[in-house]
C-alpha positions as CSV (number, residue, x, y, z in Angstrom):
1,M,100.0,91.9,100.0
2,I,96.4,92.9,100.0
3,L,94.1,91.7,97.2
4,L,90.6,93.0,96.4
5,D,89.0,90.2,94.4
6,N,85.9,91.5,92.5
7,V,84.9,93.6,95.5
8,T,81.8,95.8,95.8
9,V,81.3,98.1,98.7
10,Q,78.1,99.9,99.5
11,V,76.7,102.0,102.3
12,P,73.1,102.8,103.1
13,G,71.7,105.9,101.3
14,W,68.5,107.9,101.6
15,R,66.7,106.3,98.7
16,A,69.1,103.6,97.6
17,P,72.5,102.2,98.6
18,I,75.5,104.3,97.7
19,T,78.2,102.4,95.9
20,I,81.8,103.1,96.9
21,L,83.4,100.3,94.9
22,H,81.9,98.3,92.1
23,N,83.4,94.9,91.1
24,Q,87.0,96.0,91.7
25,T,90.0,93.7,91.5
26,V,93.2,95.4,92.6
27,L,96.4,94.0,94.0
28,F,98.5,96.1,96.5
29,R,101.9,94.6,96.6
30,K,103.9,93.7,99.7
31,R,105.7,96.8,101.1
32,A,104.2,99.1,98.4
33,R,103.3,102.6,99.4
34,V,100.0,103.3,97.8
35,S,97.9,106.5,97.8
36,I,94.2,106.6,97.1
37,L,92.9,110.1,96.3
38,A,89.3,110.2,97.6
39,P,87.3,113.4,98.1
40,A,85.1,114.1,101.2
41,G,82.0,112.1,101.2
42,S,83.3,109.4,98.8
43,G,83.3,106.6,101.4
44,R,87.0,106.9,102.3
45,T,86.7,105.7,105.9
46,T,84.5,102.8,104.9
47,L,87.0,101.7,102.2
48,A,89.9,102.0,104.8
49,R,88.0,99.6,107.1
50,V,87.4,97.2,104.2
51,L,91.1,97.3,103.3
52,G,92.1,96.7,106.9
53,G,89.8,93.7,107.2
54,V,87.6,95.4,109.8
55,K,84.5,95.6,107.5
56,R,83.3,93.0,105.0
57,P,82.5,94.1,101.4
58,M,79.0,93.5,100.1
59,R,80.4,91.2,97.4
60,G,83.8,89.8,96.6
61,R,86.7,89.0,98.9
62,V,89.6,90.7,100.5
63,F,92.8,88.6,100.9
64,I,95.3,89.9,103.3
65,E,98.8,88.4,103.6
66,G,100.4,89.3,106.8
67,S,99.3,91.6,109.6
68,V,97.4,94.9,109.3
69,G,97.5,97.7,111.8
70,W,94.5,99.7,113.1
71,P,93.9,102.7,110.8
72,I,96.4,105.4,111.9
73,G,94.8,107.8,114.3
74,F,91.4,106.2,114.2
75,S,89.6,107.6,117.3
76,G,87.0,104.8,117.4
77,L,89.8,102.7,118.8
78,L,89.2,103.9,122.4
79,N,86.4,103.3,124.9
80,P,85.9,106.6,126.7
81,M,84.8,105.0,129.9
82,L,88.0,103.0,130.4
83,T,91.4,104.2,131.3
84,L,94.0,104.4,128.6
85,A,95.8,101.5,130.2
86,E,92.6,99.4,130.1
87,N,92.1,100.3,126.4
88,I,95.7,99.3,125.7
89,A,95.2,95.9,127.3
90,H,92.2,95.3,125.0
91,V,94.2,96.3,121.9
92,A,97.2,94.2,123.0
93,G,94.9,91.1,123.3
94,L,93.7,91.7,119.7
95,L,97.2,92.0,118.4
96,H,98.6,89.2,120.5
97,V,101.3,91.3,122.2
98,T,101.8,92.5,125.8
99,S,100.2,95.7,127.0
100,G,103.6,96.8,128.2
101,E,104.9,97.0,124.7
102,I,102.1,99.4,123.6
103,G,102.1,101.3,126.9
104,A,105.8,102.1,126.7
105,V,105.4,103.6,123.2
106,V,102.4,105.6,124.3
107,A,104.1,107.0,127.4
108,W,107.2,107.9,125.3
109,F,105.1,109.5,122.6
110,C,102.9,111.5,124.9
111,D,105.9,112.3,127.2
112,S,103.9,111.1,130.2
113,D,103.5,107.8,132.2
114,K,100.5,109.2,134.1
115,I,98.4,109.6,131.0
116,L,98.0,105.8,131.0
117,E,96.1,106.0,134.3
118,R,93.5,108.5,133.1
119,R,90.1,107.7,131.7
120,V,89.9,108.5,128.0
121,M,86.8,110.8,128.6
122,T,89.0,113.1,130.7
123,L,91.7,113.5,128.0
124,A,91.8,116.8,126.1
125,P,91.2,116.4,122.3
126,S,94.9,116.9,121.7
127,E,95.9,114.3,124.3
128,R,93.5,111.8,122.8
129,A,94.8,112.4,119.3
130,L,98.4,111.8,120.5
131,A,97.4,108.6,122.4
132,V,95.5,107.1,119.4
133,F,98.3,107.9,117.0
134,A,100.8,106.2,119.3
135,I,98.6,103.1,119.9
136,S,98.0,102.6,116.2
137,L,101.8,102.7,115.5
138,A,103.0,101.0,118.7
139,V,103.4,97.5,117.2
140,P,105.2,96.6,113.9
141,V,102.8,95.3,111.2
142,D,103.1,94.3,107.6
143,H,100.5,96.8,106.3
144,L,99.7,100.3,107.6
145,I,96.3,101.9,106.7
146,A,96.0,105.7,107.0
147,D,92.6,107.4,106.7
148,D,93.1,111.1,105.8
149,K,95.6,111.7,108.6
150,I,99.0,110.2,108.7
151,M,100.7,112.3,111.4
152,V,99.5,114.4,114.3
153,S,99.0,118.1,113.7
154,D,100.6,119.2,117.0
155,T,103.7,121.1,115.9
156,R,105.4,120.5,119.2
157,I,105.6,116.8,118.6
158,A,105.8,116.7,114.8
159,A,109.3,115.4,114.7
160,R,108.5,112.6,117.1
161,S,105.4,111.7,115.1
162,E,107.4,111.4,111.9
163,Q,110.1,109.4,113.6
164,L,107.6,106.8,114.8
165,L,105.9,106.6,111.5
166,R,109.1,106.1,109.5
167,R,110.2,103.5,112.0
168,R,107.0,101.5,111.4
169,L,107.2,102.0,107.6
170,D,110.6,100.3,107.5
171,G,109.7,97.0,106.0
172,A,106.0,97.6,105.9
173,G,103.5,98.6,103.2
174,L,101.2,101.6,103.4
175,I,97.8,102.4,101.9
176,F,97.0,106.1,102.5
177,L,93.5,107.4,101.7
178,S,93.2,111.1,101.6
179,R,91.8,114.1,99.8
180,N,95.1,115.9,100.1
181,A,97.0,115.3,96.9
182,K,100.3,116.9,98.1
183,L,100.4,114.8,101.3
184,L,99.7,111.6,99.3
185,E,102.6,112.4,96.9
186,R,105.0,113.0,99.8
187,W,104.4,109.6,101.3
188,C,103.5,107.3,98.4
189,D,104.9,106.2,95.1
190,E,102.0,104.3,93.6
191,H,98.8,106.2,93.1
192,Y,95.1,105.6,92.6
193,V,92.0,107.8,92.5
194,L,88.6,106.7,93.7
195,L,86.3,107.6,90.8
196,N,82.8,106.4,90.0
197,G,83.1,103.3,92.0
198,S,86.5,102.3,90.7
199,L,90.1,102.5,91.8
200,R,91.8,104.0,88.8
201,A,95.6,103.9,88.6
202,V,97.2,107.4,87.9
203,A,100.7,108.7,87.4
204,D,100.4,110.9,90.5
205,P,97.7,112.5,92.7
206,T,97.7,115.6,90.6
207,E,96.4,113.6,87.6
208,G,93.8,112.1,90.0
209,Q,92.7,115.5,91.1
210,C,92.3,116.6,87.5
211,L,90.0,113.6,86.9
212,L,87.9,114.4,89.9
213,D,87.6,118.1,88.8
214,A,86.5,117.0,85.3
215,Q,83.9,114.7,86.8
216,A,82.6,117.5,89.0
217,K,82.3,119.9,86.0
218,T,80.4,117.2,84.1
219,E,78.0,116.6,86.9
220,I,77.3,120.4,87.3
221,A,76.7,120.7,83.5
222,E,74.3,117.8,83.6
223,F,72.5,119.3,86.5
224,N,72.1,122.7,84.8
225,D,70.7,121.0,81.7
226,V,67.9,119.3,83.7
């Protein structure tokens, strides 16, 4: 399980800090598949890092029972000056597994052993995306975190992408943050919307989108009245 205990998350703003979460207490149960509908610019990536234990909240505590994977497809995982194999060795050390375990998954997913010998800076964007996706799902964990993207967009490898994701979801929980309501509904069965600094439970992402649309209309009306 992952528990947010009276958590406040802020990021620097132009004139004042921007609040992403304000005094929130939420429990994400073990093996639950949870969606968080969060529009662009709402602090989605920052919240994903807090949920994964990578970033500390401004106030409150985050309790994580079990292991958490690196956010799926997070490109900040790799050092561009190192080879893919060297990056994998670093990740393996953090996860307390052998680099061979991760390397084998990456080579299978990318359909190439030689890609491991290349510097990340020489990889094409599509190759880098495949490698990062494979690394983030190479090792079984108790909790998966997905920030906007949950599968690779390359149609040639979509089936392999879904196969790997479903294998890792077997017995694991998922927290999926995205602005795509349809994608959230496909992968999750518990739903929240990030609204005015709170995580509000909703029946489905469509209800969450209606709440976000209503908020946007209110803000436009208030602006026009000024």
